[in-house]
mmCIF file as gemmi writes it, N, C-alpha and C atoms, coordinates in Angstrom:
data_model
loop_
_atom_site.group_PDB
_atom_site.id
_atom_site.type_symbol
_atom_site.label_atom_id
_atom_site.label_alt_id
_atom_site.label_comp_id
_atom_site.label_asym_id
_atom_site.label_entity_id
_atom_site.label_seq_id
_atom_site.pdbx_PDB_ins_code
_atom_site.Cartn_x
_atom_site.Cartn_y
_atom_site.Cartn_z
_atom_site.occupancy
_atom_site.B_iso_or_equiv
_atom_site.pdbx_formal_charge
_atom_site.auth_seq_id
_atom_site.auth_asym_id
_atom_site.pdbx_PDB_model_num
ATOM 1 N N . UNK Axp A 1 ? -12.906 -24.478 56.718 1 0 ? 1 A 1
ATOM 2 C CA . UNK Axp A 1 ? -12.363 -23.186 57.077 1 0 ? 1 A 1
ATOM 3 C C . UNK Axp A 1 ? -12.543 -22.93 58.571 1 0 ? 1 A 1
ATOM 4 N N . UNK Axp A 2 ? -11.576 -22.294 59.131 1 0 ? 2 A 1
ATOM 5 C CA . UNK Axp A 2 ? -11.621 -21.935 60.542 1 0 ? 2 A 1
ATOM 6 C C . UNK Axp A 2 ? -12.15 -20.506 60.648 1 0 ? 2 A 1
ATOM 7 N N . UNK Axp A 3 ? -13.226 -20.303 61.4 1 0 ? 3 A 1
ATOM 8 C CA . UNK Axp A 3 ? -13.803 -18.957 61.478 1 0 ? 3 A 1
ATOM 9 C C . UNK Axp A 3 ? -12.851 -17.912 62.062 1 0 ? 3 A 1
ATOM 10 N N . UNK Axp A 4 ? -11.927 -18.313 62.901 1 0 ? 4 A 1
ATOM 11 C CA . UNK Axp A 4 ? -10.998 -17.368 63.535 1 0 ? 4 A 1
ATOM 12 C C . UNK Axp A 4 ? -9.632 -17.376 62.853 1 0 ? 4 A 1
ATOM 13 N N . UNK Axp A 5 ? -9.579 -17.798 61.6 1 0 ? 5 A 1
ATOM 14 C CA . UNK Axp A 5 ? -8.291 -17.889 60.902 1 0 ? 5 A 1
ATOM 15 C C . UNK Axp A 5 ? -7.59 -16.538 60.791 1 0 ? 5 A 1
ATOM 16 N N . UNK Axp A 6 ? -8.354 -15.476 60.634 1 0 ? 6 A 1
ATOM 17 C CA . UNK Axp A 6 ? -7.743 -14.155 60.525 1 0 ? 6 A 1
ATOM 18 C C . UNK Axp A 6 ? -6.972 -13.809 61.797 1 0 ? 6 A 1
ATOM 19 N N . UNK Axp A 7 ? -7.556 -14.105 62.951 1 0 ? 7 A 1
ATOM 20 C CA . UNK Axp A 7 ? -6.87 -13.835 64.214 1 0 ? 7 A 1
ATOM 21 C C . UNK Axp A 7 ? -5.611 -14.681 64.354 1 0 ? 7 A 1
ATOM 22 N N . UNK Axp A 8 ? -5.68 -15.924 63.928 1 0 ? 8 A 1
ATOM 23 C CA . UNK Axp A 8 ? -4.51 -16.809 63.998 1 0 ? 8 A 1
ATOM 24 C C . UNK Axp A 8 ? -3.398 -16.283 63.097 1 0 ? 8 A 1
ATOM 25 N N . UNK Axp A 9 ? -3.734 -15.924 61.87 1 0 ? 9 A 1
ATOM 26 C CA . UNK Axp A 9 ? -2.731 -15.422 60.92 1 0 ? 9 A 1
ATOM 27 C C . UNK Axp A 9 ? -2.129 -14.118 61.427 1 0 ? 9 A 1
ATOM 28 N N . UNK Axp A 10 ? -2.944 -13.206 61.907 1 0 ? 10 A 1
ATOM 29 C CA . UNK Axp A 10 ? -2.422 -11.942 62.44 1 0 ? 10 A 1
ATOM 30 C C . UNK Axp A 10 ? -1.483 -12.196 63.616 1 0 ? 10 A 1
ATOM 31 N N . UNK Axp A 11 ? -1.822 -13.167 64.441 1 0 ? 11 A 1
ATOM 32 C CA . UNK Axp A 11 ? -0.963 -13.508 65.571 1 0 ? 11 A 1
ATOM 33 C C . UNK Axp A 11 ? 0.377 -14.071 65.087 1 0 ? 11 A 1
ATOM 34 N N . UNK Axp A 12 ? 0.34 -14.952 64.106 1 0 ? 12 A 1
ATOM 35 C CA . UNK Axp A 12 ? 1.582 -15.511 63.566 1 0 ? 12 A 1
ATOM 36 C C . UNK Axp A 12 ? 2.455 -14.438 62.922 1 0 ? 12 A 1
ATOM 37 N N . UNK Axp A 13 ? 1.828 -13.459 62.292 1 0 ? 13 A 1
ATOM 38 C CA . UNK Axp A 13 ? 2.59 -12.395 61.64 1 0 ? 13 A 1
ATOM 39 C C . UNK Axp A 13 ? 3.286 -11.476 62.635 1 0 ? 13 A 1
ATOM 40 N N . UNK Axp A 14 ? 2.912 -11.547 63.9 1 0 ? 14 A 1
ATOM 41 C CA . UNK Axp A 14 ? 3.577 -10.758 64.932 1 0 ? 14 A 1
ATOM 42 C C . UNK Axp A 14 ? 4.876 -11.409 65.413 1 0 ? 14 A 1
ATOM 43 N N . UNK Axp A 15 ? 5.093 -12.67 65.041 1 0 ? 15 A 1
ATOM 44 C CA . UNK Axp A 15 ? 6.279 -13.414 65.495 1 0 ? 15 A 1
ATOM 45 C C . UNK Axp A 15 ? 7.518 -13.005 64.704 1 0 ? 15 A 1
ATOM 46 N N . UNK Axp A 16 ? 8.669 -13.09 65.357 1 0 ? 16 A 1
ATOM 47 C CA . UNK Axp A 16 ? 9.925 -12.822 64.664 1 0 ? 16 A 1
ATOM 48 C C . UNK Axp A 16 ? 10.239 -13.93 63.667 1 0 ? 16 A 1
ATOM 49 N N . UNK Axp A 17 ? 9.944 -15.161 64.041 1 0 ? 17 A 1
ATOM 50 C CA . UNK Axp A 17 ? 10.187 -16.314 63.158 1 0 ? 17 A 1
ATOM 51 C C . UNK Axp A 17 ? 8.983 -17.236 63.182 1 0 ? 17 A 1
ATOM 52 N N . UNK Axp A 18 ? 8.646 -17.749 62.016 1 0 ? 18 A 1
ATOM 53 C CA . UNK Axp A 18 ? 7.641 -18.798 61.885 1 0 ? 18 A 1
ATOM 54 C C . UNK Axp A 18 ? 8.287 -19.842 61.001 1 0 ? 18 A 1
ATOM 55 N N . UNK Axp A 19 ? 8.311 -21.078 61.456 1 0 ? 19 A 1
ATOM 56 C CA . UNK Axp A 19 ? 8.976 -22.108 60.653 1 0 ? 19 A 1
ATOM 57 C C . UNK Axp A 19 ? 7.97 -23.143 60.189 1 0 ? 19 A 1
ATOM 58 N N . UNK Axp A 20 ? 8.311 -23.782 59.093 1 0 ? 20 A 1
ATOM 59 C CA . UNK Axp A 20 ? 7.452 -24.784 58.481 1 0 ? 20 A 1
ATOM 60 C C . UNK Axp A 20 ? 8.294 -26.005 58.128 1 0 ? 20 A 1
ATOM 61 N N . UNK Axp A 21 ? 7.655 -27.153 58.09 1 0 ? 21 A 1
ATOM 62 C CA . UNK Axp A 21 ? 8.378 -28.403 57.832 1 0 ? 21 A 1
ATOM 63 C C . UNK Axp A 21 ? 8.866 -28.519 56.396 1 0 ? 21 A 1
ATOM 64 N N . UNK Axp A 22 ? 8.053 -28.1 55.464 1 0 ? 22 A 1
ATOM 65 C CA . UNK Axp A 22 ? 8.412 -28.239 54.045 1 0 ? 22 A 1
ATOM 66 C C . UNK Axp A 22 ? 8.044 -26.958 53.297 1 0 ? 22 A 1
ATOM 67 N N . UNK Axp A 23 ? 8.71 -26.711 52.171 1 0 ? 23 A 1
ATOM 68 C CA . UNK Axp A 23 ? 8.431 -25.485 51.408 1 0 ? 23 A 1
ATOM 69 C C . UNK Axp A 23 ? 6.957 -25.314 51.021 1 0 ? 23 A 1
ATOM 70 N N . UNK Axp A 24 ? 6.26 -26.396 50.768 1 0 ? 24 A 1
ATOM 71 C CA . UNK Axp A 24 ? 4.855 -26.28 50.374 1 0 ? 24 A 1
ATOM 72 C C . UNK Axp A 24 ? 4.019 -25.64 51.482 1 0 ? 24 A 1
ATOM 73 N N . UNK Axp A 25 ? 4.369 -25.914 52.747 1 0 ? 25 A 1
ATOM 74 C CA . UNK Axp A 25 ? 3.652 -25.302 53.857 1 0 ? 25 A 1
ATOM 75 C C . UNK Axp A 25 ? 3.875 -23.795 53.883 1 0 ? 25 A 1
ATOM 76 N N . UNK Axp A 26 ? 5.066 -23.362 53.502 1 0 ? 26 A 1
ATOM 77 C CA . UNK Axp A 26 ? 5.351 -21.922 53.398 1 0 ? 26 A 1
ATOM 78 C C . UNK Axp A 26 ? 4.457 -21.312 52.328 1 0 ? 26 A 1
ATOM 79 N N . UNK Axp A 27 ? 4.384 -21.965 51.183 1 0 ? 27 A 1
ATOM 80 C CA . UNK Axp A 27 ? 3.546 -21.468 50.087 1 0 ? 27 A 1
ATOM 81 C C . UNK Axp A 27 ? 2.083 -21.378 50.522 1 0 ? 27 A 1
ATOM 82 N N . UNK Axp A 28 ? 1.604 -22.377 51.255 1 0 ? 28 A 1
ATOM 83 C CA . UNK Axp A 28 ? 0.223 -22.353 51.745 1 0 ? 28 A 1
ATOM 84 C C . UNK Axp A 28 ? -0.004 -21.181 52.693 1 0 ? 28 A 1
ATOM 85 N N . UNK Axp A 29 ? 0.948 -20.954 53.593 1 0 ? 29 A 1
ATOM 86 C CA . UNK Axp A 29 ? 0.824 -19.849 54.534 1 0 ? 29 A 1
ATOM 87 C C . UNK Axp A 29 ? 0.777 -18.512 53.795 1 0 ? 29 A 1
ATOM 88 N N . UNK Axp A 30 ? 1.667 -18.33 52.843 1 0 ? 30 A 1
ATOM 89 C CA . UNK Axp A 30 ? 1.69 -17.084 52.067 1 0 ? 30 A 1
ATOM 90 C C . UNK Axp A 30 ? 0.378 -16.913 51.302 1 0 ? 30 A 1
ATOM 91 N N . UNK Axp A 31 ? -0.142 -17.981 50.738 1 0 ? 31 A 1
ATOM 92 C CA . UNK Axp A 31 ? -1.425 -17.901 50.026 1 0 ? 31 A 1
ATOM 93 C C . UNK Axp A 31 ? -2.559 -17.468 50.945 1 0 ? 31 A 1
ATOM 94 N N . UNK Axp A 32 ? -2.579 -18.004 52.166 1 0 ? 32 A 1
ATOM 95 C CA . UNK Axp A 32 ? -3.619 -17.621 53.12 1 0 ? 32 A 1
ATOM 96 C C . UNK Axp A 32 ? -3.478 -16.15 53.491 1 0 ? 32 A 1
ATOM 97 N N . UNK Axp A 33 ? -2.256 -15.718 53.764 1 0 ? 33 A 1
ATOM 98 C CA . UNK Axp A 33 ? -2.038 -14.305 54.112 1 0 ? 33 A 1
ATOM 99 C C . UNK Axp A 33 ? -2.505 -13.412 52.968 1 0 ? 33 A 1
ATOM 100 N N . UNK Axp A 34 ? -2.144 -13.766 51.748 1 0 ? 34 A 1
ATOM 101 C CA . UNK Axp A 34 ? -2.559 -12.965 50.581 1 0 ? 34 A 1
ATOM 102 C C . UNK Axp A 34 ? -4.074 -12.934 50.428 1 0 ? 34 A 1
ATOM 103 N N . UNK Axp A 35 ? -4.749 -14.011 50.833 1 0 ? 35 A 1
ATOM 104 C CA . UNK Axp A 35 ? -6.206 -14.053 50.703 1 0 ? 35 A 1
ATOM 105 C C . UNK Axp A 35 ? -6.908 -13.195 51.758 1 0 ? 35 A 1
ATOM 106 N N . UNK Axp A 36 ? -6.212 -12.886 52.849 1 0 ? 36 A 1
ATOM 107 C CA . UNK Axp A 36 ? -6.83 -12.126 53.936 1 0 ? 36 A 1
ATOM 108 C C . UNK Axp A 36 ? -6.519 -10.634 53.9 1 0 ? 36 A 1
ATOM 109 N N . UNK Axp A 37 ? -5.399 -10.269 53.281 1 0 ? 37 A 1
ATOM 110 C CA . UNK Axp A 37 ? -4.999 -8.862 53.304 1 0 ? 37 A 1
ATOM 111 C C . UNK Axp A 37 ? -4.095 -8.549 52.118 1 0 ? 37 A 1
ATOM 112 N N . UNK Axp A 38 ? -4.015 -7.299 51.723 1 0 ? 38 A 1
ATOM 113 C CA . UNK Axp A 38 ? -3.098 -6.948 50.639 1 0 ? 38 A 1
ATOM 114 C C . UNK Axp A 38 ? -1.659 -6.972 51.152 1 0 ? 38 A 1
ATOM 115 N N . UNK Axp A 39 ? -0.833 -7.765 50.525 1 0 ? 39 A 1
ATOM 116 C CA . UNK Axp A 39 ? 0.57 -7.863 50.925 1 0 ? 39 A 1
ATOM 117 C C . UNK Axp A 39 ? 1.463 -7.823 49.696 1 0 ? 39 A 1
ATOM 118 N N . UNK Axp A 40 ? 2.682 -7.411 49.934 1 0 ? 40 A 1
ATOM 119 C CA . UNK Axp A 40 ? 3.696 -7.44 48.89 1 0 ? 40 A 1
ATOM 120 C C . UNK Axp A 40 ? 4.927 -8.091 49.499 1 0 ? 40 A 1
ATOM 121 N N . UNK Axp A 41 ? 5.378 -9.18 48.895 1 0 ? 41 A 1
ATOM 122 C CA . UNK Axp A 41 ? 6.572 -9.868 49.371 1 0 ? 41 A 1
ATOM 123 C C . UNK Axp A 41 ? 7.778 -9.072 48.886 1 0 ? 41 A 1
ATOM 124 N N . UNK Axp A 42 ? 8.566 -8.556 49.807 1 0 ? 42 A 1
ATOM 125 C CA . UNK Axp A 42 ? 9.726 -7.749 49.429 1 0 ? 42 A 1
ATOM 126 C C . UNK Axp A 42 ? 11.026 -8.513 49.532 1 0 ? 42 A 1
ATOM 127 N N . UNK Axp A 43 ? 11.024 -9.589 50.327 1 0 ? 43 A 1
ATOM 128 C CA . UNK Axp A 43 ? 12.267 -10.338 50.515 1 0 ? 43 A 1
ATOM 129 C C . UNK Axp A 43 ? 11.936 -11.728 51.036 1 0 ? 43 A 1
ATOM 130 N N . UNK Axp A 44 ? 12.7 -12.708 50.617 1 0 ? 44 A 1
ATOM 131 C CA . UNK Axp A 44 ? 12.596 -14.048 51.186 1 0 ? 44 A 1
ATOM 132 C C . UNK Axp A 44 ? 13.963 -14.423 51.738 1 0 ? 44 A 1
ATOM 133 N N . UNK Axp A 45 ? 13.941 -15.027 52.914 1 0 ? 45 A 1
ATOM 134 C CA . UNK Axp A 45 ? 15.179 -15.387 53.59 1 0 ? 45 A 1
ATOM 135 C C . UNK Axp A 45 ? 15.057 -16.807 54.122 1 0 ? 45 A 1
ATOM 136 N N . UNK Axp A 46 ? 16.037 -17.642 53.821 1 0 ? 46 A 1
ATOM 137 C CA . UNK Axp A 46 ? 16.081 -18.975 54.377 1 0 ? 46 A 1
ATOM 138 C C . UNK Axp A 46 ? 16.827 -18.892 55.705 1 0 ? 46 A 1
ATOM 139 N N . UNK Axp A 47 ? 16.116 -19.099 56.789 1 0 ? 47 A 1
ATOM 140 C CA . UNK Axp A 47 ? 16.721 -18.983 58.123 1 0 ? 47 A 1
ATOM 141 C C . UNK Axp A 47 ? 17.25 -20.307 58.641 1 0 ? 47 A 1
ATOM 142 N N . UNK Axp A 48 ? 17.035 -21.374 57.913 1 0 ? 48 A 1
ATOM 143 C CA . UNK Axp A 48 ? 17.513 -22.678 58.361 1 0 ? 48 A 1
ATOM 144 C C . UNK Axp A 48 ? 19.032 -22.727 58.236 1 0 ? 48 A 1
ATOM 145 N N . UNK Axp A 49 ? 19.7 -23.261 59.248 1 0 ? 49 A 1
ATOM 146 C CA . UNK Axp A 49 ? 21.16 -23.349 59.161 1 0 ? 49 A 1
ATOM 147 C C . UNK Axp A 49 ? 21.585 -24.342 58.091 1 0 ? 49 A 1
ATOM 148 N N . UNK Axp A 50 ? 22.653 -24.025 57.42 1 0 ? 50 A 1
ATOM 149 C CA . UNK Axp A 50 ? 23.191 -24.938 56.416 1 0 ? 50 A 1
ATOM 150 C C . UNK Axp A 50 ? 23.879 -26.085 57.136 1 0 ? 50 A 1
ATOM 151 N N . UNK Axp A 51 ? 23.609 -27.289 56.693 1 0 ? 51 A 1
ATOM 152 C CA . UNK Axp A 51 ? 24.241 -28.438 57.339 1 0 ? 51 A 1
ATOM 153 C C . UNK Axp A 51 ? 25.459 -28.873 56.533 1 0 ? 51 A 1
ATOM 154 N N . UNK Axp A 52 ? 26.324 -29.59 57.182 1 0 ? 52 A 1
ATOM 155 C CA . UNK Axp A 52 ? 27.53 -30.101 56.539 1 0 ? 52 A 1
ATOM 156 C C . UNK Axp A 52 ? 27.148 -31.196 55.551 1 0 ? 52 A 1
ATOM 157 N N . UNK Axp A 53 ? 27.788 -31.238 54.369 1 0 ? 53 A 1
ATOM 158 C CA . UNK Axp A 53 ? 27.446 -32.283 53.397 1 0 ? 53 A 1
ATOM 159 C C . UNK Axp A 53 ? 27.753 -33.695 53.912 1 0 ? 53 A 1
ATOM 160 N N . UNK Axp A 54 ? 28.628 -33.824 54.889 1 0 ? 54 A 1
ATOM 161 C CA . UNK Axp A 54 ? 28.97 -35.148 55.392 1 0 ? 54 A 1
ATOM 162 C C . UNK Axp A 54 ? 28.195 -35.508 56.654 1 0 ? 54 A 1
ATOM 163 N N . UNK Axp A 55 ? 27.523 -34.546 57.251 1 0 ? 55 A 1
ATOM 164 C CA . UNK Axp A 55 ? 26.77 -34.807 58.481 1 0 ? 55 A 1
ATOM 165 C C . UNK Axp A 55 ? 25.424 -35.415 58.156 1 0 ? 55 A 1
ATOM 166 N N . UNK Axp A 56 ? 24.92 -36.271 59.037 1 0 ? 56 A 1
ATOM 167 C CA . UNK Axp A 56 ? 23.56 -36.794 58.823 1 0 ? 56 A 1
ATOM 168 C C . UNK Axp A 56 ? 22.558 -35.662 58.938 1 0 ? 56 A 1
ATOM 169 N N . UNK Axp A 57 ? 21.403 -35.786 58.287 1 0 ? 57 A 1
ATOM 170 C CA . UNK Axp A 57 ? 20.436 -34.691 58.251 1 0 ? 57 A 1
ATOM 171 C C . UNK Axp A 57 ? 19.921 -34.271 59.629 1 0 ? 57 A 1
ATOM 172 N N . UNK Axp A 58 ? 19.99 -35.138 60.629 1 0 ? 58 A 1
ATOM 173 C CA . UNK Axp A 58 ? 19.489 -34.784 61.956 1 0 ? 58 A 1
ATOM 174 C C . UNK Axp A 58 ? 20.576 -34.138 62.83 1 0 ? 58 A 1
ATOM 175 N N . UNK Axp A 59 ? 21.793 -34.059 62.343 1 0 ? 59 A 1
ATOM 176 C CA . UNK Axp A 59 ? 22.88 -33.485 63.12 1 0 ? 59 A 1
ATOM 177 C C . UNK Axp A 59 ? 22.749 -31.967 63.185 1 0 ? 59 A 1
ATOM 178 N N . UNK Axp A 60 ? 23.077 -31.364 64.342 1 0 ? 60 A 1
ATOM 179 C CA . UNK Axp A 60 ? 23.025 -29.893 64.425 1 0 ? 60 A 1
ATOM 180 C C . UNK Axp A 60 ? 24.085 -29.264 63.536 1 0 ? 60 A 1
ATOM 181 N N . UNK Axp A 61 ? 23.817 -28.054 63.109 1 0 ? 61 A 1
ATOM 182 C CA . UNK Axp A 61 ? 24.77 -27.33 62.273 1 0 ? 61 A 1
ATOM 183 C C . UNK Axp A 61 ? 26.026 -27.039 63.092 1 0 ? 61 A 1
ATOM 184 N N . UNK Axp A 62 ? 27.192 -27.022 62.433 1 0 ? 62 A 1
ATOM 185 C CA . UNK Axp A 62 ? 28.441 -26.744 63.154 1 0 ? 62 A 1
ATOM 186 C C . UNK Axp A 62 ? 28.513 -25.33 63.68 1 0 ? 62 A 1
């Protein structure tokens, strides 16, 4: 455990966007936030751009 984790989480919660590599990392982040403070998830939004089905996964969205 990181002794200053609360400060790190509070700092991240001030950001407009926080991104994660995989969905499991999102779940871990939400679990940590829930363990530090009372929260209620009111909405989930996928901010990642949708890619073209024919484009390679590393290609930018059109």
